[in-house]
N, C-alpha and C positions, 0 to 999 in steps of 0.2 A: 383407552389411550395407553400405549406402552412405549413412550419415546426412547428409553434406553435400549430396550430389546429391539425395537424397530430400527434404530440407528445402527446397531451392530449388524443386523440382517441386511441393511441397505448399503453397507460399505462395499465399494467396488475394489479399491486398492489404497494403499498408504505407503509412505516412506518417511524416513527421518530426514531432517534438514539441519545439518550441523549438530551441535551438542544440546541445543535447547529449543528444538522446533520439529514440527512434523507437518506433512501435507497429506490430504486424503481426498478421494472422490467418492461421492454418495449418489445414489438414485433411489428415491422413495417411490415405491409402486403406487399408482393411482388406485389400486385395489385395497389399500389399507383402510380399515374402518374409520379412522380419524377423518378422512376426507368427506365422509357422508354428511357430517354436520358442520364442516369448516371449509367452505360454505356451500350450501346446495346450489348447483348450477355454475359455480365459480370457485372450484376447490383451490385452497391455498395451503401451503405447508405451514403448520403452526410454528410460532416462534420457539416454543419449548422443544420442538423437534430439531430446529436449527442449533439450539444450545446443546442438545444431546449429541448432535454430530460433532461439535467442537470437543465435547467431553470425551467421546469415543476415540477421536483422533489422539488426544492426550493419553488416554488409557492404553492404546496400542503401543505407544512409545515408552510409557513410564510404568505400566503395570496397573494393578487394581487400585483405583482411586475412586472416591465418591465425591460428588459435588456437594459442598456444604453451604455454599452461598453464591449468589450472582451479585457482584459489586456494581456492575453497570451493564446495560444492554441497549443497543440501538438498532432499529430496523429501518432500512433506507429504500428497499424495494421488495416486491413480493417474490416468493419462490413457489413454483408450481409442482404438482406431482409429475413424476417422470423426467423432470429436469435433472441434468447432471450438475451437481454442486461441487465446487472446489472449496475445501476447508483448509485453512491454515491455522496452526496453533503454535504459540511460543510461550515458554514458561520460565519461571524463576522461583526459587524457594523464598518463603516468608513466614515467619512465626510458626514454624512446625508444619506448614502446609505448602501448597504449590499454587501460585497465581498463574492462571492460564489466560493469555490474551488471544482471542480467536476471531477469525473472520469467515464469513460464508459468502461465496460469489457464484454467479452463473455466467454463461457466455455474454450476457447482457450487462454485467457489472456487479458491484457489491450489493448484497442483500442485508447483511447483519454483521454486527461486531459486538463483542462482549468481553468482560473479564469475569472469569469463574474462580472461585476458591475451592480447591480440591484437597482432600486428605486421604491417606491410606488407612 
């Protein structure tokens, strides 16, 4: 499993939204090895890959940052391989790091939301 690398490779495009936000589109290939075991016969995009897409969106806008913690995460619907994912990230500085609030959606609606703590 290589969520950070696979998220970067699955990025279709991204853009800034104001001073503290970004939006991106991702498509994770069904050929990725992670789908072999998650789950056989009914592949689902793992939650950690959705978090990696949010982090990658923030990195594109802010530069090299590492995720140091996930304060909260909620999954509300499945995301499937080959689906186009819309990711939105909004951030603010806190305690020497950056809080990133992010969402992942498909054409069917929201899939996940989270708050990541990132540092350079």
